[in-house]
N, C-alpha and C positions, 0 to 999 in steps of 0.2 A: 567699802563702796563699789568699785570696779567689779570686785568678784561677784556681789549680791546681782549686781545689773546682767553680768554676762549670764548667770544662771538664769534668771528671770527670762533673757532674751532668746534662750536656746530651745525654748518651749517653740514646737513644730507643729502646725495645725495638721489635722487629719484630712486627707483628700479622698473624694470618691474616684473611684478609678475603673479601669476595664476590664473585660471578662478575665477571669483566672487562666493563667497559662501555666505549662509545666517547669517554669523558670522560676526557681525559688529565690526571693529576692535577697534572703541572707547569704546565698552564695555566690551573689554579684561580686565583682571586683571592685575594691573602694581604690578611690584616687585621692591624693592629697594634694592636689594642685589648687591653683588660685579660685577666686570666688567668681559668683555671677552678681552682676549687679541689677540693680532695678532699670527695667529699660522699657520704652514706650514706642512701638512700631509706627508705621504710618496708617494701620488700619486698627488702631486701638478704638473698638466701638462698644459691644453690647454685652459681653458674656457676664460681666459681673455687675450690671446696671443696679441690680435688687441688693447689692450688698451695702451696706450702711457704710463699712470701715474698709471698703476695697482700696481706696486710694493709697497710694505708696508714700513712704516718708522720706524726708533727707536727712541723711544721717551724716553727721560730722564726729567721727571717732577719733577726737585729739584730746590730749591731757587735758585742755582746757575747756573741753566743752563736753560734759558727759551729761550735762542736764536735758532729760526729754524736752524735745521742741514743742510747742504749744501746738503747733500745727503740722500738716503733711508737707514733707518736702521730698526731692527726689535725687538728691545727690549722696555719694558713699565716699567717704576719704580712709585713709589708713591712718595709724595713729602717727606722730612727726618721727618718732624714734622706733617704733615698734611694727613688726608685721602683724596683721590683724586676719583672723581667721573665721571666716563665716560658710554656712551650709546653705545652698541653694536648693530649692525644690522647684522645678519645671513641669507644670501641667500641661498635658497636650492631650487635646481631643481627637479621637478618633471619628471621622467624619465618613456619613454613609453607613455606618453600622460594622459589623464585625467582617462582612462579605468583602467590605472594600480592600481589607488588607490581605486578600488571600490571592496569589498569584506566584509566578515562576520566582519572585525576588523575595518572598516572604522568607524561606529558610536562610537567605544570606542576612536580611534584617533581623532576623531572631539571634543570628551568630552575633551580629554587631552588638545587639544589645546585651548578650551574654558575655562579651569581651568589655561590655562597660564603655563603649566608644560610640554612643549613638549622637551626641551633640558635641561639637568643639566650639568652645565660647572664649572669646577674647575679649580681657577689659580693654578699653582705651581709657588712657590718663586724658583730662581735660586740658592739660596745660603741658607746653613744650618743657623740656629739660633745660633749666637754666642754665648747665654748664655748657651743653652742646649747640641748643637753639632748636633741636632736632625732636621728633615726636619721641615720647618714652615708649620703650618696648612694651607691648602690650601683655597681659597675664592670661596665659591660656590654661585650659584645663576641660576635660571630659566630662559629660553627665551621664551617669549610668541608670538602668532601669531599677526602679527601686518598689514599686507596687502597681498594682492595677484593679479597677473595678468598672464596671459598667462601660462607659463610654471614654473612659479619661486613663490615661497612663501619668504615672510620675515618675520623672527622672530626678536623681539627686547628685549632687557635687559639693565637694569641699575645695574653699578657694582659700589662698592666703596672699591678701594685697600687702605687698612689701612696703617697708617704711619710705617715705618720701613718695609715695606713688601719687598722692593727690586725689582730688575729687575724679571720680570715674563719670567721663563724660558721655561714653557709648559703648554698645558690646556689639562685638561680630559674632555672628552665630552660622555655624555649617553644619548642616542636614547629614549626617553620615549614612543615612537610610536612602534605599533607591526610590521612595517615593515621599512627597512632599509631606510636612506635618502642620496641623493647625496647632499653634502654641497659645494656648490659653492664658496662661499666668506665671509668674516666677516669684516665689517667695523665699525671701533671704531672712535666714534665721541667725542670731549669734551677735547682732550690733547691741550696744549698750541699751539704746532706746526702743528696743522691742523688733519685733518682725516688720520688715519691709516688703509690702505686697506689690506687686509689679503687673497690672493688666495688659496683655499683649493683644489676644485676639487677631493674629494674623497668619498666615501661612509663611512657611520655610521651605524653600524649594529644595530639592536633592541635590546635592554636589554633583551626582551623575547627571543632572540635567543642565546645570549651570555651575561653573567652578566659583563663580562670586560668591562670596559671603555675605548674608544679611546684615544689614547695619540698623543697630536700633540705637535711638539716643535716649538719654535719661529725660524725665518729665519737665525738667527746667526748661522754660523757653527764652531763647535769646534772639534779639534782632541782628542782623548781619553784623553791625559793627561792633555789636558786644560779643560776640562768638569767642569763646577761649581760645586760646592760641592753639592747644591741641586738637582743636576738632575743625579749624578752617578748612584745611584742605579734604576731610572727610566730609564734611558739610555741602562743599562744591561736588566731590567725586560722585557721592549719592545722587544728587541733581542730575548730574550727567547720565547717570546709569538709566534713571526715569526717563530723560528726554529721547535716549536712543539716537540713531544715525539716521532715520527716515529710510530707511532701506531694509529689503526683506520681509519675507511674511512672519505674522506674530504667531508664536507659539502659546499655547494654553498658560504654561508656566512664566510667560514674561510678565513685566511690570513696566512695559514702555508707554508713555502717554504720546500721541503724536496726534496731528488733524488730518483730515481728509475730506471731502465733498460727500453728499449722500448720492455717490453713484452705485449703490446696491441695492435700489429700491425694484428695480425692474430685474427681470430673469428672460434676457431674449434668447439665450442659449437653449430654454427649455422650450418656449414657443414664442413666436414673433408678435403676438398681441400682448405678450408680458412685458414688451420694451417700455422702458419709461426715460423721460429725460434727465439728466443730472441735476441734482439741487445742490447750488452752490456756484456762483459764478454770476457774468454778466446778465445771461438770458434769464437765470432763475436763481435770484439771490437767495441765499439761506445761511443759518448758521454751521459751522463744521460739527463734525462727529470723530470719533476716535479713529485713527488709522488702523486697519487690519494687514493690510498688504496682501491680499488675496491676489490672484491672477486675474487679467482682463479678460473679459468675456469674448469670445470668438466672434461673436456677430457684432458687437459694439465695442470697439475699442476703449472708448470713454467710460465703459461700465464695467464694474468689478464683477466677478465670477460671485454666485451663491455657493453657500455650502450650508451642513446641516446645522452649525453653530456659529456664532458670531463671538470674535475674540473682545474680550475687554480685558484690561491689566488685572492680574491674578488678586490684587488685595481689594479689587471693586466687586468681586463675585460674592454671590450670598453665602452667609455663613450657614452653618449645618441648620439650625432650627428653621431659618427663612427658605433654605431650601427643600426642607422636606415639608413645610406648611403652605408654601406658596408657590415658587418656582417650577421645580422639577413635578411635585405630585399635584399641582392644582393648576395653574395656568397652562402650563405645556399639556397637561393632559386634556384639558378642555379644548384646545387648538388641535391637539393632534390625535385625540380618541373619542370624545364626546362629540365634537362638530361633525367628524365624518359618520358617526353611528346615528347623527340627526338626518344628515343626508341620504343615509339607508332607509330610516324610517319614514321619512318624507319626501317619497320620491319626485313629486313634481315640484320643481323649484321655483315655479310661478304660481302655485297653487295660493290662495288667500285664504282668510278665514270667512266661512260661509255665513257666520251671525255671530253676534256679540258674545253669546252664550259659549260660543265654542272658546273665545279667549278666556272666558272665566273658567274654563274646564283646565287649562294650563295649570291653576291653582289647585283645584280639587279632583281632578281625574288623572292629569298628567299626560305625558308622551311616553308610549312604549318605545323600549329601545332593545335591539338585538343585544343578547347577552354578550359580552366579550370573551374572548378565549381564557383569559385568566378570570375564572370566577371571583365575585365580589370587588373586582377593580374599581369600578367607579363608587362604590360605597366606602371605600378606604381615603379616596381622594377629594371627593366632593359631598359627603355625607348629608349636608344641608340641602342639597339639589336632589341628589339621585338616590332612591330608595330600592328596596329589593321586593319583588311581588314574591310573596311566601308560597303561592300555589303554583306558580309558573316559572318558566325558566328564563325569563326576561326581567331586565332592569325598567324601571320606573324614573323619567325625568319628571320631578314634581315641583314646581316653581312655589316658593315661599310669597305668601301675597304681601305686596309692597305696602309699605305703611300710608301712603297716600290715600289708597284705594280701601284699604283695612279700616282708615279712619271715615272717608265718605267714597261710597262706591262710584258717584257720579261727579266729583269734584272735576274730573278731567273737561266734563261736558260744560262746564260753566264759564263765562267770559271773566268773572271776578278771580278764579282762581287762574286762569290763562295771564291776566296782569298781574296778579300777585307774584308768581312765580319769576317775573323778570326782574324784582326785587329780592326775593328770597328763595328763588329756587335754584336750580342747578348753574344757571348762566346769569348771573347778576351784573355780568361786565360788558353788555351791550346797549342798554337801555342809556338814551342819550336825551338832554334838553334840546328842544327844537330853538334855535337862535336866529335860522334865516328863514324867510317867506316871501314868496311860495318857495315851496320846494322844488328842486331842480337838480337834474341830474349834471356831473362835470364830465361826463363821457362824450366823446365824438359825435354829435348828431347825424354827421353822414354815414356812419357805422351804425350807430344803435338807435337812430330815430329821434322824433322830437323829445328835448330834454326835460320839459315841463310836466309836472305832476298832474295827475287828475284829482288829487286832494285839493279841492279848491276852498277859497274861505266861504264861500256860500254854503259849501256841504259841510263844513267844520259847523258853521255857526247853527245849521240845522239840526245837526247831531248832538250840539251840548245845549240843544234847546234855547238858543237866544239869552243863556244867563250872561255872555258877554261877548264882546266881538274879538275876533282873532288877535288883532293888534292889542288889546287889554290882555288878553291869555297870554300872549308872547310876553309882553311887560311884566305880568305878574309870574311868569315862569310856570305856567300851567300846562304846556304841551310837551310831551315826550314821543320818542320815537324808536321803533328797532327798524335800523336802516341796513337792508343787505343790498340794495339796489346795484349800486356801482361796482361792488365787488362781484357779484355773481353774473351778472348781465355779459361778460365777455365770455362766459362758459356756458351759456344756455343752448345755443345751438348746438355746441359740441357735446355737451351732454345727452342732448336729445337724439342724438344718433345712436345711443347705447340702448339697446333693448331693454324694456322693464324700468325704465325710469324717466324722470322730466325735471324741469327746473325752470324757474322764473327769477326775474330781479323782483324784490319785494321791499315795500313799506308798510310799517303797521304804525299808525298814530293812536296816542291814548292824551288824556283828559285827566288832569288830577283834581279829583273832587273835593268838597270841602272837608270830607272827614280823612283825607290824606292817603285816600286809595285811589289806584289809576282804574279808568274805564276805558276800554277799547273804543275807538271812534270810527277807523276806517283802514282797510287793506287795500293796498294797490298792488296786482301783480301784473307783470311786463314781460312781455316776449319781443327780442329786436326782429326787425326785418330779416327774412329767411325767404332767399328764392326770388319768386315773385310776390311773395306775401310781405305787407307794409308791416311796420310794427304794431302788435296788438296789446293793449294795456286796458285793465278794468278795476273800478274801486268797488270793494264789498263793504257793505256797514251792517250793523246789528238791526235785524227788523223785525216786523210783528207778521209777516205774512210767511207761509210755509216755505215756498220756494225760495225766497230771501233767506231765511232761516238755516236750510239745507246749503244754500252757494256759501254763505257766511262760515258754515263749519267745516265747509271743504278749503275755503282759502286759509282758516287757521291752521288745517292740516298742512297745508304747503308753509306756512309762516313757520309752524314748530318744527316741520323739517330742515327748514334753512337755519334756523336757531342751534339746532340738535346738531347739526354739521359744522357750522360755526363754533359752536360750543368744544366739542370734541377735536376738531382740526386746529383749531388758532387759539382759543382760549385754553384748553387743556393742554394738548401734545405741544403746541409751538412755542406758547409763552412759557411754560412751567418746563415740559421734558426737554425739549429739543434746545432752546436758549439757555438752559442750565449748564448743558454738557460742555460748552468751550470754558465756563468758570471753573470747572473742575479740571479740565485738562491741563488749562494754564497754572492752576494751583498746584497741582503735582509737579509741572515741570520748573514752577520757577520757586516756589514757596518750600523753603526746607521743612521737614517734620517738625523740627525745634522752633521754627517762626511762630510767633504768638497767635497772628492771624490765620495761618494755617490751621493750628488748632481750634481757633473760633468758628472756622468755616467747616472743618471736617465733619460734624455730626450733621450738618445741613446738606451733604454731599453722598452721604451713604446709600449703597445700591443704586443711586440713579443711573449710572452708565450702564449696568447689569439689566436693568429693566428696559433702557432704551434699546439695547442689542436685542433683547428678546422681541420688542415691539417691531424692529426692522426686521427680523425672521417672520414672524407671524400675522403682525397686526396691520403694519401701513405698507406692506410690501405690496408688489403688484400681484393682485389675484386674492389679497389677504381678507380679513373679517371686515377692515373698514372699507374696502372699495368693493365689498360684495353687499354691503348692506346700509351704505349711504348714499344719498341722491347724487352727489358729483361723480361715483362710480371711480374709474381709473383717472380722473382727474382730482381726486381728494387731495393728494399730498401736494400737488401742483399748486393747487388752490391756497394752500397753506404758505406756499412761497411766493403767492401773489399779495397774501396778506401781512407776511414779513417784510416784502418790498414797500409797500404802502403804508402800513401802519405801526410797525414795530419802532419803538425808540425806548433805550435803555433808562431814559431821563422821565419816561413816562410810566415805566412798570411800578413804581413807588405808587402805593395806595393812595395818598391824597393828591399826588399828580394826576392818577388814571382819573379820579373822580372829578378834579379841575377840568381835564380836558375834555370831559362828556358833560361838562356842564351840570354835573350832579352837586357839586360844591363850589364856594367861593372861598377865599381866604378871608378870615375875619379874627383877628388877634383877641376880640373879646369873647369867641365862642370856644367851646369845648373842642379841644385838638385843634385848634386854631382855624377850623373851617365851619362854615356854615352850610347845611346840607339843604339841596333845592326841595328834597322829600324829607322831612323829619323823620317819618317812619321808615327808614331803609335798612332792614335788618342786617344786610351783608356789611354795609358800608358803618351802621352804628355798632356792631361788634368788631367790625375788622380796625377801625379807629384803633380802639381800645388796645385790641393784640400791636397793632403797628407802633403805637407809643410805647408798649410795654418792651419789645424788641429794641426800638431805637434806645431806650433808657439803659438797657442792658449792655447794648454795643457800645454807648457812650461810655460807660463806666469801665469797661473793657478797654477801649482804644485809648482813653485817657491816663489809664495805670501804664501802659507801655510806651506811649509817646507823650512822656512829659513835657518834651520841648519841640514844638511844632515843626521846627527845621528836620527834626527826625524823619519826617514822611517824606520829605524830597531826597533825602540823603539814604533812604531804605534802598538797596540796589534790589533785593529781591522783590519788595512790594511794587515798586515802579515797572519791574519785569515783568510781573503778572498782571497788572492792570494794561499795561501796553500790548501785551500777548492777546489777552481778551479781546482789546478792539481790533488789532491787525491782523491776527490770525485767525482766533475763534470766531469773530464776527467779521471776517475780512471783505464783505461785500458792502458793509457800511461804517469802514475805517475810517472815511473822510468826512464824515457826518460832523456838523459843528455842535451838536446837542450832547456829545459824550462828556459826561462831568469831568473836569480836571481833576488830578490826585496831588494836591498841594498843602492841604492841612488837615489836622483832625477831622474839622468837620466834613471835609469832603470826603475822607474814608468814611466815616460813620454813616453817611449817608448811602455810600456805595454797598456797604456790607449791610445795613438795615434792609436796603432794597432786595438784594439777593436773597438775604433769609426769609425775607416776607414772601418773595415768590416761591421759595422751596418749601416753606410750611405754611403759612396762611393762605396764600393765593391758591396752592395747588389743593390744600384741603377743602375749601370752600367751593371747587369744582369737579372733585373726584368722589369723594366717600358719600355723596348723596345720589350717586347715578343709579344705583337700583332702586332707591327709596322712590325716587321720581320716574324713572325711564323703565324701571321693571313692569310698570303696566304701559304696554308700549303705546296705545291712544294718547295718554298725555304728552309722550314726547316721541312721534314716530321719527326714525332714524331716515326715512325715504319716502318721497311722495312717488308713486308708479303711474299716475295717470293724470293727464290735463284736466284743467277745469271742464265743466260741461258746457260753459257758454263759449269757449274758445274754439271757433271753427267746428261745430258739433255737426254729426251725421243726425240726419231726424230720427234714426232709429235709436242712436244712443242718447240723445236727448230725452225721448220719449221714456225709454228706459229708468233713466234718472227721475223722471217725473213719476213713473209709476212707483220704483223703490229706491227713494234717494239712500237710504242705510247701505243698498249695497254698494253706490256708487263710492260712500265713504270707505266702505272694507276693501275694495280694489283698490283706492288710492293707498290705503296702507301699507305695511310691509307684507311681505308673503309670510307664509308659516314658517319656513326655513330661517328667513331672515330676522324675523322677530324671536324666535327661540335661539338663534345663535346669539343675538346682541344680547339676550335677555341672562343667557349663561356666562357670559363674558363680563356684562356689567356686575353679576353678581360676585364675581373673583375680585374686580377691580374695587368694589365698593369692601372690601374685606379687611380688616386690620388684623394683621399677623402676631401672635402671640409673643414674638419679641420685639414688637414695635416699641420705639422710643420716642416719646411726645415730647413737644416745646417744654421747656420748662422742668423736665423731669430730673432724673438723677444727673448730677454733674458729670463732666470728663474729668479725669483723674488729675491733669495738669491743671483745672482750675479748683479743685477742692483743696490742692496743696498750698494755693496760696491765698492767705487770709483776706486781703483786698477782693480779689476776683471771686473767692468763696461767699464774701457777704453780698458781693453785687449780685451773685447768681440766685442769692437766697431771696433776695429783694425780688428778683425777677419770676422766681417759682411764686413768691406771695402775690405779684401781680397778676399773674395767670389764674391763681386761685381765686382770687377777687373776680375776674372775668368771669369765672364758671358761674359763681354768684349772681353776678349781674344779669348773665344771659338767663339764668334759671327765674330770676325775679320777673325780667321781661316777658316772658313766656307765660307768665300769670297775670299779665297787666291787658284786661280788655281794651283798654283804649288803643293798643297797638293792633290795629286790625290787620296788617299785612303779616304780623306772626303769631296770632292769637286768634282763636274763633271756632264756631262749631264745625267739627271735622278738618280743621286746618292741622298742618304738620308743624309743631315747632319748630322754630329756626334753632338749631343748635350745632350746624356746621362748622362754626369757629368755636366750640366749647372745647378747651384745650386737651383733656384727657378723656379717655376711652377705654373700655373692656376690648378684649379681640372679637372678631367677627363683624357682620355687617350691622352698624350702630347708628349711622347717620350723623356721627359726632365725632370729636378727637383730631388734633392738629399734630400729626407726627413732624419730627425734626426735618424730614428728606422726602424727595419724590422715591419712594421705594415700592412704588407698585402703579 
């Protein structure tokens, strides 16, 4: 029986490998030392996610346990009395193509391969030696190069696990090459129960860069108190490595996670006007980002010097597929090549569009770009947008027609679409129920002028045609508002000092009609006192006269610019990207890779720190895309700090709590999801609550499996360390707030984890992947308003020009040509799903698949998400749901869990990876 099982298990799968070299694998030196064991690194992510049977197996090769396990497991033991030999195949991906391996060290690495000493592997026993009470001696062996094809190399090793070695709990790997390796997987052949596949998907640094060996734990998860005796020191030493000592400048190969303030947004050493305040601290509260340790600015000792790239821990960097399709070849190319080309093509930065048909030409004629020195460069990186002019020498930037305009060219002009998008558009997070009347500012009237709104009871009752009184409307929850008044007012006069932009405080009031749709009632725009001028404010309403209609359209343009800025700076950047980074840093510093909660959260943290670093480099930095194209200009990120200070609370980031805070729902135990919505047809909330419940059920099953005793929560030192560090270091400026959830029970943990996963998956998807669909036609969502209202202190000439040609006033208010095309190009990329995207509820992590209880729970989660897809499809055919279905209406699919690659307007990835 043993012999037949061993023969069956000796089957070794074939692997696609790297380009053929002159080294004959048959001549490579064979080594008969110990075996490699199945390992799971800290960055086990995506490479094998499409392989149904990629999970590793737990093998107990003892004389009493030779039957195949019914489920995958992840430990390997020797027989009790006999040594046990296995063969390991280590698959390494050559990143960046063949050229990446050419250099001065290439001959040395080829020699290392020839000598069969590429990877030094050390197997670590999970248990201490019962005789000495010390760690058992590791089993060492070298892997040698066996074959290569395409972009993969396979290294082979034969290992003998000695009798009495016990379970293998970890593997230490030393890379003998001069360059780092991306280890994709390890397959162990020769066990009685068959091949053990180990997905790695992580980097192993060169020993010449860092002498410390990489530590990889097996797939078996342990709470700290359950850690096998032989792994306790290794578990803690790995965490110490990841924490670092808080000193020195970080190198690319480092894996150190630490905190710092946002002191690298400005660039005062380059230009004085690029100086920016440090975000993080008493004056400008803000979440913390990953410390890089760069030198201090020469002109501002509080700020950090800028550099061409921003450090992130090595395992957070984009893997090869993502790197080629998104980071290096796409967004960076748009920011560093395409946008400068646009500035060359559109010489006048203030030039607006002369007529609306000129906007249409972006989609059918395009913008001619000077051809880059590298021919065909743009077409290789963004073929969706940049076309080759066959008969000319230039390139053509030709935008795809966004779906909203493809379905209805004039939808952006209509009040009903303006209202509908507050519930089913790009920013469904700002609409609130009016609960206090009359409307009144909470700002200091001595600074900002009279606090009372000009949206009066009489005006509202006139606009709703006397169908009910204001008091009745309040009682029946019929009035809703977009209120950007108090947040924006402190910045109005400062922003107005910047050439080419303007700002108001704004309030937009809506009335809920009998058919469940919102109708705009009034827009109030306010400018605080400035100099010798008193406060200015005016209310605009939908009217039937020509002048009033155009003033209303201009007022809507201002409100849309406010909403676009708030969406991008607060709802998108701050509440998802920025506030998530501390969770990731704390998790890597405090939770071991073998901790079950680390393994639950890890897929939801994939690539977030990398995309955040890219944002600090080129998007939110001083003079970057955001500052040059959004109304608040150089105050943009400072404005997000003000929002963090005034509005952000962890306990309100959960979807149900967010809806309740905005008055969009109330608790109701008899209602579906335990909530009764103020607006029944609220597509974002309708779909989002199903997704929230599915996530919560999955998290509950997972947590309850590992924490069978509630007391285990408080005694879990790593878990408590993580949550303490999130509050006291990652969100240090709010560490003393009373609203932070306590972490004492499984219920507490479930709520915290569900909130974090919702933010990284559902929340982010809802506000990101519809960006090009809704804002790719910028009149629908202008990011900037460049001119004041014609009625605010107008000159006679200006007002007469407005009366003669009001269309020009609107076009002048809209973004300039360079601003609009910049934003459109960036939003196209940001709305794109990568080919290697991992969607929520997709293929499970290997550590989940190996556990039958967790595997069953995840399969139920996957089924719930497929059910959500069907519900969304059904809802989008129901003509009674007027906020998501109708003539020319874009169906609401942003929370549909799965998608193909590209710009699709659907799909919920696990993480904030774009």
